[in-house]
C-alpha positions as CSV (number, residue, x, y, z in Angstrom):
1,X,0.0,0.0,0.0
2,X,2.8,2.4,0.8
3,X,4.2,1.9,-2.7
4,X,0.9,2.8,-4.2
5,X,0.7,5.9,-2.0
6,X,4.1,6.9,-3.1
7,X,3.2,6.5,-6.8
8,X,0.0,8.6,-6.4
9,X,1.9,11.3,-4.6
10,X,4.7,11.4,-7.2
11,X,2.0,11.6,-10.0
12,X,0.4,14.6,-8.2
13,X,3.7,16.4,-7.8
14,X,4.5,15.8,-11.5
15,X,1.2,17.2,-12.5
16,X,1.8,20.3,-10.4
17,X,5.4,20.7,-11.7
18,X,4.1,20.6,-15.3
19,X,1.5,23.2,-14.6
20,X,-1.6,20.8,-14.5
21,X,-2.8,22.3,-11.3
22,X,-6.5,21.7,-11.9
23,X,-5.9,18.0,-12.7
24,X,-3.8,17.5,-9.6
25,X,-6.4,19.3,-7.5
26,X,-9.3,17.3,-8.7
27,X,-7.5,14.0,-8.6
28,X,-6.4,14.7,-5.0
29,X,-10.0,15.5,-4.0
30,X,-11.2,12.2,-5.5
31,X,-8.5,10.1,-3.9
32,X,-8.8,11.8,-0.5
33,X,-12.5,11.3,-0.5
34,X,-11.9,7.6,-1.1
35,X,-9.5,7.4,1.7
36,X,-11.9,9.1,4.1
37,X,-14.8,6.8,3.1
38,X,-12.5,3.9,4.0
39,X,-11.4,5.6,7.2
40,X,-7.8,5.7,6.0
41,X,-7.2,9.0,7.7
42,X,-3.4,8.8,7.8
43,X,-3.3,8.2,4.0
44,X,-5.7,11.1,3.4
45,X,-3.7,13.5,5.6
46,X,-0.3,12.5,4.1
47,X,-1.6,13.0,0.6
48,X,-3.3,16.4,1.4
49,X,-0.3,17.7,3.3
50,X,2.2,16.9,0.5
51,X,0.0,18.2,-2.3
52,X,-1.0,21.3,-0.4
53,X,2.7,22.1,0.2
54,X,3.5,21.6,-3.5
55,X,0.6,23.9,-4.5
56,X,1.7,26.6,-2.1
57,X,5.2,26.4,-3.6
58,X,3.7,27.1,-7.0
59,X,1.5,29.9,-5.5
60,X,-1.8,28.2,-6.0
61,X,-3.2,29.2,-2.7
62,X,-6.9,28.8,-3.5
63,X,-6.5,25.1,-4.5
64,X,-4.3,24.5,-1.5
65,X,-6.8,26.0,0.9
66,X,-9.7,24.0,-0.7
67,X,-7.8,20.7,-0.2
68,X,-6.9,21.7,3.4
69,X,-10.6,22.4,4.1
70,X,-11.6,19.1,2.6
71,X,-9.6,17.3,5.3
72,X,-11.0,19.4,8.1
73,X,-14.6,18.7,7.0
């Protein structure tokens, strides 16, 4: 499972690095929702925190805050 999580995270970071912010944002929302439904809170938190940090680095604060709020809800 950890390998899968690492691949997902790497894919998200690649999307962000290549400028596909919307795709990374939407994919993260989908995957995090699945984790939360399965009560995999650690996986959800780890993915959100890494993607949010990457989005902030690229100055996409609105997407970053939306993902952070998704976890809080």
